N, C-alpha and C positions, 0 to 999 in steps of 0.2 A: 443244836436246835434245829437241825434239818429233819424233823419229825413230821409225820402225818399230823400230828395235833398243831405243830406250828403252821402248817399250810392251812388248817382249818381256821386259825384266827384270821388269816388274810382273807379267806374266802368270805368269811362272816362279814368282814369288813367291806369287801368289794361289792358283795352281793346287796348288802344293807345300802349301799350308796347308789343302786341302780336307778335307771331312769323310769320316768312314768311310762313311756312307750314300751321299755324292756320288760315292764310289770315286775320290777324288783320291790322288795321291802324298802320302806323309807329311812330306817334308822341304820347308821353305820356302826353301832355298838351291838355287842353279843347279846344285848338284852332285848332286842328288838322283837316285836310280835310278828306273827305270820302276816304276809301281805294278802289283800283280798284281789278279786278279779278286776276290780274297778282300775282303770288307768290314772285315777288320781289327778285328772286334768283341772285347770282351775274352775272354780265355781263362778267367780266374777272378778273381772280384772279392775284393778285400781287405776288411776289417772296414769300413773307411771307404766303401766302395763304388766306389772308384777302382782301375783297373788302370793299369799303367806299362808303357812301352816305351822302352828306352835304345837309342842308336844312336852308332856311331862310323863315320866314313868318311875316306877319303883319295882324291885324284885327282892326276894328274901329266900334264903337257904336255911333250912333249920340244921341244928348241929349233926354232923355226920363224922364218924370215928376215922381216924387214921388207921389203915388195916393192920398195922403192927402194933397198936394199942399204946401209941405214944402221945394220943391227945384227941381233941375234938376240933373240927373245922365248920365254920358257918360265915356266912357274909350277908350284908344288906347293900343294895345299889339304888341311888336316886339320881335322876338326870331329868334335863329339860333340852329342848332344842328348838330351832326356828329354821325354816327353809322358804326361800323365795323362789317363785317359779315364773317363767315367762315364755309364752309362744314365740316362735321364730318361724316366720312364714306359715305355711298351712300345715306342715308335717312336722316341724322342729320344736323341741323344748329345751331351755335353757334353765338350770337350777344351781342354787348356792345353798349349801346345807351346814349348818353351825350346830354342834352339840357340845354340852358340857355336862360332867356327872361326877359323883363321889361314890367310891366304893369303901365300905366300912367292915374290914375282915375282923371276924371274931373267932380266934384261935387259942386254945386252951392246952398247954402241955400236961401230960399226964405225969404221975411219979416216975414213970419208966423213961421219960424223955431225957436226952442229954444234951450238952450245949453243941451247937453247931448242926443239929438235926432239923428238918424241915419244920417241925412243930414248935421247936424253941425259937428259931429264927421267925417264924411266922407271927408268933405270939407279940413280937415286937413292932408289927407293921403299924405304921400310921396311916390315917386315911389317904386314899389314893385318888388323885384328881385325873379325869380323863376329858381330854378335848379333841375335837376334830373340825375342820373346815375342808369341805368337798365340794368341787365344782364338776358339774356334769352337763353334756350336750347329747341329747337323743334325737333321732329322727325315724319315722315311720314311713315305710315304702306304700306304694299305691297298692301293692299285693297284701299288705297287712303284716309284713316282716318288719324287723326293727334293728337299729344298731345303736351303740352308745360309746362315748369316749370321755374321760374326765381324769381328774387326779385331785390330789390335797395333801394336807399335812396332818399328823395325828401327835399327840402328847399324852403319855400316861407315866405318871410318877407320884411317889409319895409327896406330902406337902412340902417337905424341906429339901426335896432332892433339886440338883442343879437343873433349871428348866432347859437349858440348851442340851443337855444330856437325856432328856425324855422324848425327844422329836424324832419321829419317822416321817418319810415321805412315800407316796405312792402314785402310779399311773395305772390305768385300766381302760379296756376297751372290749367291745363284745358285739356279737351279731345273732340274732335270733330269727329263723327262718320258719315261715308258716307253711308247713307241709300241706296242710288241709284244715278244713274246719274244726277238726278235733285234735290236732298233734302240731306243736312246735318244737323245734330242735335248734340248738344254737351252741356256741362255744364263746367263752370270755377268756382274756389273758390279763393277768395282773402282775405287775412288777412293783416290789416293795422293799425299801430299805428296812433293816431291822437293827435294834439296840445292840451294839456290839457283835454283830453277825453279818455274814454275806448277804448281798442283794438275792431276793427270791424272786423267781419267775414262775407262775403257776397258771396252767390251763384249768378252766372252769366250765365244764360241760353244763348246758342248761336244757331242761325238757319240761314240756307241760302237755299233759293228756287230759281232755275233756271226755269223760265217759259218757255222760248224759247232761241235761240241763241242770242237776243236781250235784253230781259227783265230779271230782277232778284230782289228778295227782300232778304235783308240780316239784321241781327241785328247788331248794331253798338253802342258801349257804352251802355247806358240805352235808346236804341231807335231803330229806323229802317231807312234804306234807300232804296229806289226805284230807281234803275239803269237802264239806257238805254245804250247800247253799240252801238253807231253810226258807229264806225269804229274801225280798229286796234289801232288807235291813240287817239280816242275821245270817252270819256264816259259822260254823263250827266244825272241829276235827281234830286230827292227831298230826303231829309234829315230831321230827326226831333230826338232830343235827349236832356236829362237833361244835364246839365253842372254846375259845380261849382268851385268856387276858394276860398280857405281858406288861410289866411296869418297872420303872427305874427306882432302886432304893435310895434313901439318903445316906450320909455317912455316918449316921449313928449305930449301925450295926456292927458289932465287933467282929462277927463271923462272916460279914458280907458287906463291907461297906462301899456304897455306891454300886452295889451288884445289881443283878436282874432276877425278879421272880415272875414265874408263869404258873398261872392256874388253868388247868385243862380239864374239860368235862363233857360228857355226852347226854345233855338233857332230852328226855322224852316226856311229851306233854300233851295233855288235852287242852284246846284252845277255842276261844269263842270271841267273835267280833260282832259288835253292834254298832250300826250306823243308822240311827233315826232319820238323819237328813244328810244334806250334801255338806253340812258345816262341821258336825260333830262325829267323831268315832271313838268307841270305848272298846278295848280288847283285853284279855286276860289269859293267864296259862296257869295250870297246875300239873305238877307231874313228879318224876323222879330224876335226880341228877345222879348220873351213873358214871363210871369209869373216870373218876376224878383223880388228878394228880397235881401236887404242888411241887416245883422244881425251883432250885435257887442256884444261880451261876455269879461267879465273881465278876469284877468289873471288866475283865479281860474276855468273858465269856466261856470260861471254863467251869465245867460241872463241880459244885460243891455238894449237893445233896438233892434228893428228890424222894417223895413219898406218896404212895397210893392213898386214895381216900374212898371209903365205902359209900354206897348209895344213900343220898339224903332227899328229903321232900322239899320242893321249891314251889314258889309262886310269884307271879308278876302281874302287873296291870299298867296299861298304857292309854293315855287320854290325849286326843289331838283335836284341835280346832283351826279350821280354815277361815280366812278373812281376806 
């Protein structure tokens, strides 16, 4: 599992958990929408000093063929989350972010599929529950540069999998330097445990280049987004990045009891973000899910089978409320 795609999973999780000052996406899941230029600072603080953001999202991948003709692959994902943020001094921000979701895989083997291949094992997948709890602290310097540090726990597994065997932990930190008014460069470092595999340490380069008042290019996860700011309320553009979901299987799979499944892909999409006021944000994506792969490992982390997936069409929507 020491593959670039495995690294992409980590990066998506890390960058999805970034701070407001570091200008990272707010979702720690692979289905998160591209972040806007907004620093996502609190709109109005409660008496406790915390502000909150509640989110719901959904995504859907239409049926895509396994490239060896052994079946069809699709999935739907639904999730919700809540984040509490609080200013610390004049330049710091503390946040705690909890997310929960369900992934419903729809895999249908063809007549040519055989027992033990990816399509046959995948057809037995139960719903997958995803959970994450991430804490972050970020600060901004007088010169406009920023840094962040944080950590958390993640759980991804089929509904009947042993919960203790679904848990991973991670730590992260990073710095972004404001070179000038148009360019920011930085580097993050992430350390994460992995299900039945070695600890992974990954450097995460970060870049943001503002072309003019409308156009910008920014790193996002393991990928890039090209953003156009049409107005104060509307952004849209193109995004492309690696994504991956790894989860624990339960003991009902004859070919891979308590094993590990990983779905890797490279989504390229058109996105739009609509923020009519400081409280509500609605965003969506539609595009092509490319370079897909479904890999199955046994409970010791040994390869059992893997199969490439042809390009499929996907869409997603995310709605958030700040209060």
